[in-house]
Structures are given as structure tokens and as C-alpha cells.
C-alpha positions in Angstrom: 0.0 0.0 0.0 1.4 3.4 -1.0 1.2 6.5 1.2 -0.7 9.5 -0.1 1.5 12.2 -1.6 2.3 15.0 0.8 1.6 18.6 -0.3 3.7 21.3 1.4 1.9 24.6 1.4 3.6 27.6 2.7 1.7 29.5 5.4 1.3 33.1 4.3 3.0 35.8 6.3 0.9 38.2 8.4 1.6 41.0 5.9 0.4 38.9 3.0 -2.7 37.9 4.9 -3.3 41.6 5.8 -3.0 42.7 2.2 -5.4 40.0 1.1 -8.0 41.2 3.6 -7.3 44.8 2.6 -7.9 44.0 -1.1 -11.3 42.5 -0.2 -12.4 45.5 1.9 -11.0 48.4 -0.1 -11.1 49.5 -3.7 -7.8 49.9 -5.6 -7.7 53.7 -5.1 -8.2 53.5 -1.4 -5.4 50.9 -1.1 -3.1 53.1 -3.1 -3.9 56.2 -1.0 -3.3 54.2 2.2 0.0 52.9 1.0 1.1 56.4 -0.2 0.1 57.8 3.2 2.1 55.2 5.1 5.1 55.8 2.8 4.9 59.5 3.6 4.8 58.8 7.3 7.9 56.6 7.1 9.7 59.3 5.0 8.8 62.0 7.6 10.2 59.8 10.4 13.4 59.3 8.4 13.8 63.1 7.8 13.1 63.8 11.5 15.8 61.3 12.5 18.2 63.0 10.1 17.4 66.4 11.5 18.1 65.2 15.1 21.4 63.7 14.0 22.4 66.9 12.1 21.5 69.0 15.2 23.6 66.7 17.4 26.6 67.1 15.1 26.2 70.9 15.0 25.9 71.0 18.8 29.1 69.1 19.2 31.0 71.5 16.9 30.7 75.0 18.4 33.1 76.5 15.8 30.8 75.8 12.8 29.2 79.0 11.4 26.0 78.6 9.4 25.6 81.3 6.7 
């Protein structure tokens, strides 16, 4: 007697599952707007981090003159 073939199916990641639910609930334009908004949030956070780092460098160098 032969054993039945085994099928290996990858379990989707949380992000993949979330995107699948999102695609069912939102139209394409809403998904695009949401992703664009999140990308903007991440970019704003990156720029804020860069500003803090630049300020830290300037504070450590008192001889620097900004024109």
C-alpha cells in the first residue's frame, strides 16, 4: 500500500494575509492612497531622525558657522 502524496503549502505571512483582507475590503484607489500615506509617514520619520542627527553634530562642533 502506498502512502498518499504529501503537499507542502507555505503559510502566508501576516503581511500577506493583511494585504489579502485589505484587497477584499478596499477599492484599488483606497489601497493606493493608504500605502502612499504610510510611505509619507515613514519618510517623515526618516527626515526627523536625520534632523536630530544633524543637530547633534552641530551642537558638538561649536566652531561651525551657518551662513
